[in-house]
Structures are given as C-alpha cells and as structure tokens.
C-alpha positions as CSV (number, residue, x, y, z in Angstrom):
1,X,-32.0,38.5,19.7
2,X,-32.9,35.3,18.0
3,X,-30.5,32.3,18.3
4,X,-29.4,30.7,15.1
5,X,-30.9,27.2,14.6
6,X,-28.4,24.4,15.2
7,X,-27.2,22.7,12.0
8,X,-28.2,19.0,12.0
9,X,-25.6,16.3,12.2
10,X,-24.8,14.6,8.9
11,X,-24.0,10.9,8.3
12,X,-21.3,9.5,6.1
13,X,-20.9,5.7,5.6
14,X,-17.7,4.3,4.3
15,X,-17.9,0.9,2.6
16,X,-15.0,-1.0,1.2
17,X,-16.1,-2.9,-1.9
18,X,-17.2,-6.5,-1.4
19,X,-14.8,-9.3,-1.4
20,X,-13.3,-9.6,-4.9
21,X,-11.6,-12.3,-7.0
22,X,-8.4,-10.4,-6.4
23,X,-8.9,-10.8,-2.6
24,X,-9.6,-14.4,-3.2
25,X,-6.4,-14.9,-5.1
26,X,-4.4,-12.7,-2.8
27,X,-3.4,-10.4,-5.6
28,X,-2.3,-6.7,-5.5
29,X,-5.1,-5.5,-7.7
30,X,-4.6,-1.8,-7.4
31,X,-6.0,0.0,-10.4
32,X,-6.6,-3.3,-12.2
33,X,-10.2,-4.4,-12.7
34,X,-11.2,-7.6,-10.9
35,X,-14.8,-8.6,-10.4
36,X,-16.6,-9.3,-7.1
37,X,-16.4,-12.8,-5.9
38,X,-19.8,-14.6,-5.1
39,X,-19.0,-13.9,-1.5
40,X,-18.5,-10.2,-2.4
41,X,-21.9,-9.9,-4.0
42,X,-23.5,-11.4,-0.8
43,X,-21.5,-8.8,1.3
44,X,-22.8,-6.0,-0.9
45,X,-26.4,-7.1,-0.5
46,X,-25.9,-7.5,3.3
47,X,-24.4,-4.0,3.4
48,X,-27.5,-2.6,1.7
49,X,-29.8,-4.3,4.2
50,X,-27.6,-3.1,7.1
51,X,-28.0,0.5,5.9
52,X,-31.8,0.1,5.9
53,X,-31.8,-1.5,9.3
54,X,-29.8,1.4,10.8
55,X,-31.7,4.2,9.1
56,X,-28.7,5.1,6.8
57,X,-30.3,5.0,3.3
58,X,-28.0,7.5,1.5
59,X,-29.2,10.5,-0.5
60,X,-25.9,10.5,-2.5
61,X,-23.3,7.8,-3.3
62,X,-19.7,8.3,-4.4
63,X,-17.6,5.4,-5.7
64,X,-14.3,4.8,-7.6
65,X,-14.4,3.9,-11.3
66,X,-13.0,0.4,-10.7
67,X,-15.5,-2.5,-11.4
68,X,-15.5,-4.0,-7.9
69,X,-16.4,-0.6,-6.3
70,X,-19.0,0.2,-9.0
71,X,-20.6,-3.2,-8.7
72,X,-20.8,-2.9,-4.9
73,X,-22.4,0.5,-5.1
74,X,-24.9,-0.7,-7.7
75,X,-25.9,-3.7,-5.6
76,X,-26.4,-1.6,-2.5
77,X,-28.5,0.9,-4.4
78,X,-30.6,-2.0,-5.8
79,X,-31.4,-3.2,-2.3
80,X,-32.5,0.4,-1.3
81,X,-34.6,0.8,-4.4
82,X,-36.3,-2.6,-3.9
83,X,-37.2,-1.4,-0.4
84,X,-39.0,1.6,-1.8
85,X,-36.3,4.3,-1.4
86,X,-35.5,6.7,-4.3
87,X,-32.5,5.9,-6.4
88,X,-29.6,8.1,-5.2
89,X,-27.2,9.6,-7.7
90,X,-23.9,7.8,-8.0
91,X,-20.8,9.9,-8.6
92,X,-17.8,7.9,-9.9
93,X,-14.2,9.3,-9.6
94,X,-10.7,8.0,-10.1
95,X,-9.8,9.8,-6.9
96,X,-11.5,7.0,-4.9
97,X,-9.6,4.3,-6.8
98,X,-7.4,1.9,-4.9
99,X,-3.8,2.8,-4.5
100,X,-1.7,2.0,-7.6
101,X,0.8,-0.6,-6.5
102,X,3.4,-0.1,-9.2
103,X,5.4,-3.2,-10.0
104,X,3.5,-5.2,-7.4
105,X,0.3,-4.8,-9.3
106,X,-0.9,-8.1,-10.6
107,X,1.4,-10.1,-8.3
108,X,0.0,-12.4,-5.7
109,X,1.4,-11.7,-2.2
110,X,3.3,-14.9,-2.1
111,X,4.9,-14.2,-5.5
112,X,5.8,-10.7,-4.4
113,X,7.4,-12.0,-1.2
114,X,9.3,-14.6,-3.1
115,X,10.7,-12.0,-5.5
116,X,11.3,-9.0,-3.3
117,X,11.4,-10.3,0.2
118,X,8.8,-10.3,3.0
119,X,10.3,-7.2,4.8
120,X,10.3,-5.1,1.6
121,X,6.8,-6.1,0.5
122,X,5.5,-5.3,4.0
123,X,7.0,-1.8,3.8
124,X,5.6,-1.2,0.4
125,X,2.2,-2.5,1.5
126,X,1.8,-0.7,4.8
127,X,4.1,2.3,4.8
128,X,2.5,5.7,4.6
129,X,5.2,7.3,2.4
130,X,7.1,4.5,0.7
131,X,5.8,3.5,-2.8
132,X,6.9,0.4,-4.9
133,X,8.9,1.2,-8.0
134,X,6.7,2.5,-10.8
135,X,5.6,0.8,-14.0
136,X,6.4,2.5,-17.3
137,X,3.7,4.4,-19.2
138,X,3.7,1.7,-21.9
139,X,3.1,-1.1,-19.3
140,X,-0.4,-2.6,-19.5
141,X,-0.7,-2.0,-15.8
142,X,-0.2,1.8,-16.2
143,X,-3.5,3.8,-16.4
144,X,-2.2,5.6,-19.5
145,X,-3.2,2.4,-21.4
146,X,-6.8,2.5,-20.1
147,X,-9.3,4.5,-22.1
148,X,-11.2,5.5,-18.9
149,X,-8.4,7.9,-18.1
150,X,-7.8,9.3,-21.7
151,X,-9.1,12.7,-20.8
152,X,-6.7,13.1,-17.8
153,X,-3.4,14.9,-18.1
154,X,-0.7,12.3,-18.6
155,X,1.4,13.6,-15.7
156,X,-1.5,13.0,-13.3
157,X,-1.6,9.3,-14.1
158,X,0.3,7.3,-11.5
159,X,2.8,4.5,-12.2
160,X,2.9,3.9,-8.5
161,X,1.5,5.5,-5.3
162,X,2.2,5.7,-1.6
163,X,-0.7,6.1,0.8
164,X,0.4,9.8,1.1
165,X,-0.2,10.1,-2.7
166,X,-3.7,8.6,-2.3
167,X,-4.5,11.1,0.5
168,X,-3.4,14.0,-1.8
169,X,-5.8,13.0,-4.6
170,X,-8.6,12.2,-2.1
171,X,-8.2,15.6,-0.4
172,X,-8.9,17.2,-3.8
173,X,-12.2,15.4,-4.0
174,X,-13.2,15.9,-0.4
175,X,-15.1,19.2,-1.2
176,X,-17.5,17.3,-3.5
177,X,-18.3,14.8,-0.7
178,X,-18.6,17.6,1.9
179,X,-21.1,19.5,-0.4
180,X,-23.3,16.4,-0.4
181,X,-23.0,15.9,3.3
182,X,-24.1,19.5,3.9
183,X,-27.0,19.3,1.4
184,X,-28.2,15.7,1.9
185,X,-26.9,14.8,5.3
186,X,-26.5,11.0,4.5
187,X,-23.7,10.0,2.1
188,X,-22.3,6.6,1.1
189,X,-18.7,6.4,-0.1
190,X,-17.8,3.1,-1.7
191,X,-14.1,2.7,-2.2
192,X,-11.1,0.6,-1.4
193,X,-8.8,-0.2,1.5
194,X,-6.4,2.6,0.8
195,X,-8.7,5.3,-0.5
196,X,-11.0,4.8,2.6
197,X,-8.0,4.7,5.0
198,X,-7.0,8.1,3.4
199,X,-10.5,9.4,4.1
200,X,-10.1,8.2,7.7
201,X,-7.0,10.4,7.9
202,X,-9.0,13.4,6.9
203,X,-11.8,12.7,9.2
204,X,-9.9,11.5,12.3
205,X,-6.6,13.4,11.9
206,X,-4.7,10.2,12.1
207,X,-0.9,10.3,12.3
208,X,1.3,8.2,10.0
209,X,1.8,5.3,12.4
210,X,-1.9,5.3,13.3
211,X,-3.0,5.0,9.7
212,X,-0.4,2.3,9.0
213,X,-2.1,0.2,11.6
214,X,-5.6,0.8,10.4
215,X,-7.4,-2.1,8.6
216,X,-10.8,-2.0,7.0
217,X,-12.8,-5.2,6.1
218,X,-14.6,-5.8,2.9
219,X,-18.3,-5.2,2.7
220,X,-19.0,-3.9,6.3
221,X,-20.4,-0.3,6.5
222,X,-18.5,2.1,8.8
223,X,-20.7,4.9,9.9
224,X,-19.5,8.4,10.9
225,X,-21.9,10.9,12.5
226,X,-20.5,14.4,11.7
227,X,-21.2,17.7,13.4
228,X,-21.8,21.0,11.6
229,X,-18.0,21.3,10.9
230,X,-18.0,17.8,9.5
231,X,-16.0,16.5,12.5
232,X,-16.8,13.0,13.8
233,X,-18.9,12.9,16.9
234,X,-17.2,9.5,17.6
235,X,-13.6,9.3,16.4
236,X,-13.1,6.2,14.3
237,X,-16.8,5.8,13.6
238,X,-18.7,2.6,14.2
239,X,-19.2,-0.5,12.2
240,X,-22.8,-1.4,11.6
241,X,-21.9,-5.1,12.1
242,X,-19.1,-5.2,14.7
243,X,-18.8,-9.0,14.6
244,X,-18.4,-9.1,10.8
245,X,-15.9,-6.2,11.0
246,X,-13.7,-8.1,13.6
247,X,-13.7,-11.2,11.4
248,X,-12.9,-9.2,8.3
249,X,-10.1,-7.2,10.0
250,X,-8.5,-10.5,11.2
251,X,-8.6,-11.7,7.6
252,X,-6.9,-8.5,6.3
253,X,-4.1,-8.8,8.9
254,X,-3.5,-12.4,7.7
255,X,-3.1,-11.2,4.1
256,X,0.3,-9.8,4.8
257,X,1.6,-13.2,5.6
258,X,2.1,-15.7,2.8
C-alpha cells in the first residue's frame, strides 16, 4: 500500500509597511492615506533584499489598498524583479487596511491624549474589543467619502473599528491567502500594525491579552513556516532581521507615550 507523499511546508512573510509620514508625525492614520517617509522607502528596499538573502522571494503578494502599504509592496517587488525573479501578482484588498480609528483618525497622539486623556487613548489604542467613537458617514475621515470604496455596501464601511472588528474582516479574506499558500508555498502579506496583529491571532491562536501586548515594527519581514494544515512550525514566527525588529518594537512601545 503506497504512502501518500508529504505536503511540503509553505512560507508566509508578514511585512508591516515601511515607516510613513504618519508614523513620523505620531498621527493615528488609520484608513487615511499617508505616504512613506524617506526612511520607510529605505526600509522597504531593505526588506526586499532580506527576502532574497533568506530565500523568501514570494510567488504571490497581498497588500491593503492604502498608499503606504501599496508603495511598500511595489518597492519590495521591484527589488525582486531587479534581481531576476519573476514579478509576482499583487492582490490589493481593503480587508488588509489598518484599523479605522474613528474620531482619533487624523489626531496626533499628543493631541488625542490632551483631548481625551492618556488612559482612555491607551484603551482605545490597545484594547482588543473597545473602539473609539465613530465618525459620521459625511465626515471626510469616513470611507464612504472615498471613491475606492464606492462599490462596497454602505453598511460594511466602518466609522470606527476595534481590533476584534479587524480580525472579523481579515478572517473573511484568509481563504484567499490560504489558497496562494497551498498553490505557491511562499506568500508575502504587506499590511499594517493591526491587520497583521489580527493575522497573528489567526496563525498563533493568541488570546485577547496576548494580542494586546503584541507589537510589530515597520519594514521588518516576519517569516512563518507553515505545515500542511497551515499551522506555524514555530509559534510567533521569526523576524529576518532580529536586531532591527527589537529596535522597531521599542519605538512602537514609545509611541503610546506623548
């Protein structure tokens, strides 16, 4: 009786977009478009080279529709193509967007703390289930005013989100990523702090307190090797540049303090 051949492991790399002008200004950017900072473009190029050095050139790329994520994905793909690799397809989806920060969106962290208090802002920023108050559909910060989302049902467009809400929309998109993993074995997902934290919940089965403590740096690839059932061989994955990751996480932790 012949034994069925073992399914090869697949590789998924999570990459938070490069440092943005919103990060530089300490602003709750959320669904607002902010460009990459000069540092962020360097981070994206470095991430592309890191993928090459570690044998992680992707066969498929998924990104959000926000400019900072789109630009990061395009820079990384440019590095791969320049090195002679075929250009992978890039799928863009709003489900990988950053969390919508409601009334905080567009505020700097110091302005938000001054207006709402440090304790409240911290809860809104880090809580799994608590969301800031929503913006109204006619507010320029609401996605209903953005033509990119004009073909979406109005009730699906968020005026605010918790991390739990982000996980719900990300879970809807997971089958598309899983299909590429099973077909192509190496997939790059370029997203944002909260959309990638939600993806880590799916991969690692994190509890609410665990994900509230999870911080992801900008521009440092996080590699997961997945078994045939798409479960991590190493829970939590591994950063391809551990030193840069540690420095970036320290910076993220400091962002909560104005």
